[in-house]
C-alpha positions in Angstrom: 168.8 16.3 89.0 171.4 19.0 89.3 172.7 19.8 92.8 170.8 23.1 93.2 167.9 22.4 90.8 164.4 22.3 92.3 162.0 20.2 90.4 158.3 21.1 90.6 155.4 19.2 89.0 151.6 19.8 89.2 148.8 17.6 87.9 145.3 18.8 88.0 142.0 17.2 87.0 138.3 17.8 87.8 138.3 16.4 91.4 142.0 16.6 92.4 145.3 18.3 92.1 148.8 17.0 93.1 151.8 19.3 93.5 155.3 17.9 94.1 158.7 19.5 94.7 162.0 17.7 94.9 165.5 18.9 95.7 168.8 17.4 96.6 170.2 18.6 99.9 173.8 18.1 100.8 173.4 16.6 104.2 172.1 13.5 105.9 168.4 12.8 106.6 168.8 13.4 110.4 169.6 17.1 109.9 166.6 17.6 107.6 164.3 15.6 109.8 165.2 17.7 112.9 164.2 20.8 111.0 161.0 19.3 109.7 160.0 18.3 113.3 160.9 21.4 115.2 157.5 23.2 115.3 158.8 26.1 117.4 161.8 26.8 115.1 159.9 26.3 111.8 159.3 29.9 111.0 162.9 30.8 111.7 164.0 29.0 108.5 160.8 28.6 106.4 159.5 31.7 104.7 156.2 30.0 103.9 155.2 29.5 107.5 154.8 32.2 110.2 154.4 29.7 113.0 153.3 26.2 114.1 151.5 25.5 117.3 151.7 22.0 118.7 154.2 19.1 118.4 155.0 17.5 115.1 154.7 13.9 116.0 152.5 10.9 115.2 148.8 11.4 115.9 149.0 15.1 116.9 147.1 17.9 115.3 149.2 21.0 114.6 148.1 24.6 113.8 150.0 26.1 110.9 150.0 29.9 110.3 151.1 31.2 106.9 152.0 34.7 105.7 149.4 36.8 104.0 146.3 35.2 105.6 144.5 34.9 108.9 143.6 31.3 108.0 145.0 28.6 110.2 145.5 25.1 108.8 145.1 22.2 111.3 146.4 19.0 109.8 147.0 15.8 111.7 150.4 14.2 111.6 150.5 10.5 110.6 152.6 7.9 108.9 155.7 9.0 110.8 158.9 7.0 110.1 161.8 8.9 111.7 164.3 10.3 109.2 162.2 8.9 106.2 158.6 10.2 105.9 155.5 11.7 107.4 152.1 13.0 106.3 150.1 16.1 107.3 146.4 15.8 106.4 143.2 17.7 107.0 139.7 17.6 105.7 136.9 15.0 105.2 136.7 12.5 102.4 134.8 12.8 99.9 134.1 16.5 100.6 137.6 18.0 100.5 140.9 16.7 101.8 144.4 18.0 101.6 147.3 15.6 102.3 151.0 16.7 102.3 153.6 13.9 102.3 157.3 14.5 103.2 159.9 12.0 102.1 163.6 11.8 102.6 165.7 9.5 100.4 169.4 9.1 101.4 171.8 9.1 98.5 175.4 7.9 98.1 177.9 10.6 99.2 175.9 11.8 102.2 173.2 13.8 100.4 169.5 13.4 100.7 166.6 13.9 98.2 163.8 15.9 99.8 160.3 15.3 98.3 157.2 17.1 99.3 154.0 16.2 97.6 150.5 17.6 98.4 147.2 16.2 97.0 143.9 18.1 97.2 140.8 16.1 96.3 137.1 15.9 96.9 133.8 17.1 95.6 134.4 20.7 96.8 137.8 20.8 95.0 136.0 21.0 91.6 134.3 24.2 92.8 137.3 25.9 94.4 140.2 24.8 92.2 140.4 28.0 90.3 140.6 30.0 93.5 143.6 28.2 94.8 147.0 30.0 94.6 149.8 29.1 92.3 151.7 26.5 94.4 154.9 26.6 92.3 156.5 29.6 94.1 155.3 28.4 97.6 156.7 24.8 97.1 159.9 26.0 95.6 160.5 28.5 98.4 159.7 25.8 101.0 162.3 23.4 99.4 164.9 26.1 98.9 164.5 27.4 102.5 164.9 23.8 103.9 167.9 23.2 101.6 169.6 26.4 102.7 169.1 25.9 106.4 170.0 22.2 106.4 173.2 22.8 104.5 174.1 25.8 106.7 173.7 23.6 109.8 175.8 20.9 108.2 178.6 23.3 107.4 178.9 24.3 111.1 179.4 20.7 112.2 
């Protein structure tokens, strides 16, 4: 992967869809993790979120507000391993479930690969999949916003 390249992939079938974005960020996982876990400051750097209510920590439900809609997403935070990974998930299996995984992979030289993967699945997915937005620009913006802010913070230190 090139240093500024953002990779996006999407796989869709009848009952599920997985979207994945990956980018190399020139800082350590701790800087990125701090941004990903600061609910109050999230909308300051992330153009795909207008606000998050609650605390981003194991077992908590958060409320995510996004631009252009009055809908509020209420995922539960789980699988938290500090500076490495966490999952935000909502819904009921087998009806409909969305699960977003965040992963940080340290690299030699002090940089970190950021991977965000979201999977939607369930019986209802088959009926609504054509009404879902194009996730490519949303995911790319999310990753680029995070990269920009994490590298900005690192340049100050």
